[in-house]
C-alpha positions in Angstrom: 0.0 0.0 0.0 1.1 3.6 -0.6 1.0 6.4 1.9 -2.3 8.2 1.6 -2.8 11.7 2.9 -4.1 12.8 5.3 -2.9 9.9 7.4 -4.2 8.8 10.8 -1.7 6.6 12.6 -2.3 4.4 15.6 0.8 3.8 17.7 0.4 0.7 19.8 0.6 0.2 23.5 -0.8 -3.1 24.6 -0.9 -2.0 28.2 -3.4 0.8 27.3 -6.0 -1.4 25.8 -8.2 -1.9 28.9 -7.5 -5.7 29.0 -8.5 -6.2 25.4 -6.4 -7.9 22.8 -4.2 -5.4 21.0 -4.8 -7.2 17.7 -8.6 -6.7 18.2 -8.2 -3.0 19.1 -6.1 -2.5 16.0 -8.6 -4.3 13.8 -11.4 -2.1 15.1 -9.3 1.1 14.7 -8.5 0.3 11.1 -12.2 -0.3 10.4 -12.8 3.1 11.8 -10.4 5.0 9.6 -6.8 4.4 10.8 -4.6 4.1 7.7 -1.2 3.4 9.4 -0.3 1.3 12.5 3.0 1.7 14.2 3.9 -1.4 16.3 5.8 0.1 19.3 6.2 -2.4 22.1 9.8 -1.7 23.1 9.9 -4.2 26.0 9.0 -7.3 23.9 11.8 -9.7 23.0 12.5 -10.0 19.3 10.7 -13.3 18.9 7.5 -12.0 20.5 7.6 -8.8 18.6 7.9 -10.7 15.4 4.9 -12.9 16.2 2.9 -9.8 17.1 4.0 -8.2 13.9 2.7 -11.1 11.9 -0.7 -10.9 13.6 -0.9 -7.2 12.9 0.2 -7.7 9.3 -2.8 -10.0 8.9 -5.3 -7.5 10.2 -3.8 -4.5 8.3 -3.1 -6.3 5.0 -4.6 -4.2 2.1 -6.3 -2.0 4.7 -3.5 0.0 6.4 0.2 0.5 6.4 2.2 -1.3 9.1 5.4 0.2 10.5 7.7 -1.4 13.1 9.3 0.8 15.7 13.2 0.8 15.3 13.6 -2.8 14.1 14.4 -3.0 10.4 15.0 -6.7 10.7 11.6 -7.5 12.1 9.9 -5.1 9.7 11.4 -7.1 6.8 10.7 -10.5 8.4 7.0 -9.9 9.1 6.3 -8.2 5.8 5.7 -4.7 7.2 5.5 -1.6 5.0 8.0 0.5 6.9 10.0 1.3 10.0 9.7 4.1 12.5 13.2 5.4 13.4 13.9 7.3 16.6 15.6 10.6 16.4 18.8 9.1 17.8 18.2 5.7 16.2 19.7 4.0 13.2 20.5 6.4 10.4 18.1 6.7 7.5 20.8 5.8 5.1 21.7 2.6 7.0 18.0 1.6 7.2 17.5 2.2 3.5 20.5 0.1 2.7 19.6 -2.7 5.1 16.1 -2.9 3.7 17.3 -2.6 0.0 15.0 0.3 -0.3 11.9 -1.8 0.3 10.6 0.0 3.4 8.9 3.3 4.1 11.2 5.2 6.4 9.6 7.4 9.0 11.7 9.4 11.5 10.6 10.9 14.9 11.7 14.5 15.3 11.2 17.2 17.9 12.7 20.4 16.4 13.2 22.3 13.1 16.8 21.3 13.0 15.9 17.6 13.5 13.2 17.8 10.9 15.5 19.3 8.3 18.2 16.8 9.0 15.8 13.9 8.7 14.5 15.1 5.4 18.0 15.8 4.0 19.0 12.2 5.0 16.2 10.7 3.0 13.3 10.1 5.4 10.0 9.6 3.7 7.9 10.8 6.6 8.2 12.7 9.9 6.4 12.1 13.2 6.7 15.4 15.0 6.2 15.7 18.8 5.4 16.5 21.4 2.6 18.9 20.3 0.2 18.9 23.2 0.5 17.6 26.8 -0.1 13.9 26.9 -0.3 11.0 29.3 2.6 9.4 27.6 4.9 12.3 28.4 3.4 14.1 31.4 5.0 17.4 32.2 7.2 17.2 29.2 8.0 20.1 26.9 5.4 20.7 24.2 5.8 22.6 20.9 2.1 23.4 20.2 0.7 24.4 16.8 3.7 26.8 16.2 6.0 23.8 16.0 3.7 22.1 13.5 3.5 25.2 11.4 7.3 25.9 11.5 8.3 22.4 10.6 5.7 22.0 7.9 6.9 25.2 6.3 10.5 24.0 5.9 10.1 20.4 4.8 8.6 18.9 1.6 7.7 15.5 3.1 4.6 14.6 5.1 4.5 15.5 8.8 2.4 13.7 11.3 1.8 15.4 14.6 1.9 13.4 17.8 1.3 14.1 21.5 -2.1 14.8 23.1 -4.0 14.6 19.8 -7.8 14.1 20.2 -10.8 14.5 18.0 -11.1 18.0 19.5 -7.7 19.3 18.3 -6.7 17.1 15.4 -8.3 19.6 13.0 -6.1 22.4 14.3 -2.8 20.4 13.6 -4.0 19.8 10.0 -4.8 23.5 9.6 -1.3 24.3 11.0 0.2 22.3 8.1 0.4 18.7 9.3 -0.4 15.9 6.8 -1.9 13.8 9.6 -1.6 12.8 13.2 -0.5 9.8 15.3 -2.4 8.8 18.5 -2.2 6.2 21.2 -4.7 6.5 24.0 -7.3 8.5 22.0 -8.1 5.1 20.4 -6.7 2.4 22.7 -8.3 3.7 25.9 -11.7 4.3 24.2 -14.4 1.8 25.0 -15.2 1.8 21.2 -11.9 2.0 19.2 -13.7 1.9 15.9 -15.9 4.9 16.7 -12.9 6.7 18.3 -10.9 6.3 15.1 -13.9 7.3 13.0 -14.3 10.6 15.0 -10.6 11.4 14.6 -10.6 10.5 10.9 -13.7 12.6 10.2 -12.3 15.7 11.9 -8.9 15.2 10.2 -10.5 14.8 6.8 -12.8 17.8 7.2 -9.8 20.0 8.2 -7.8 18.6 5.3 -10.5 19.4 2.8 -11.0 22.9 4.2 -7.3 23.6 4.1 -7.1 22.5 0.4 -10.1 24.7 -0.5 -8.4 27.7 1.2 -5.1 27.0 -0.7 -7.0 27.0 -4.0 -8.8 30.2 -3.1 -5.5 32.0 -2.3 -4.1 31.0 -5.7 -7.0 32.2 -7.7 
């Protein structure tokens, strides 16, 4: 599958699924409008991560892109579409060579400098954080909509905003220039992951369409 914009990405956290199966939550989320899933279970041994990757590949196949956090080897082994590289992780060039150019390479960034460096090194996609305060990073530094706007203005590749994204503010990050958003608990903690994903996707798509209309109006 190709990357379609705008993109709603679910970042996994099996401990935030209220006792439900992560695979079931992902399946529901994709049914609701998630178009990318990032498998991010850093504490799992390689073998278990691979097995989980295979299960998620089955529920996302021909429905959503699947990225594996950091592990190029496991991404290749389970037939994933790409890998999410940390800001201080394996270089984009090394990941590209190791995967023989077969994987979509997404890079986590937190600053203008990091975003520009990631683009110049060949990243296909950026995940920019932390935008709003979130439970995943309580008390951490946030960049807000200004960071989204500033980064989106200096790079030519898609930028997904992450950090405290909800159905109430996802539209604002799209209007600020993002090409989508990544969420964790907005979906995994919901009693109805499908409807939570649907609400996020609807607000995101409406903001995307409005921004496109506004760009056309400015050119005419």
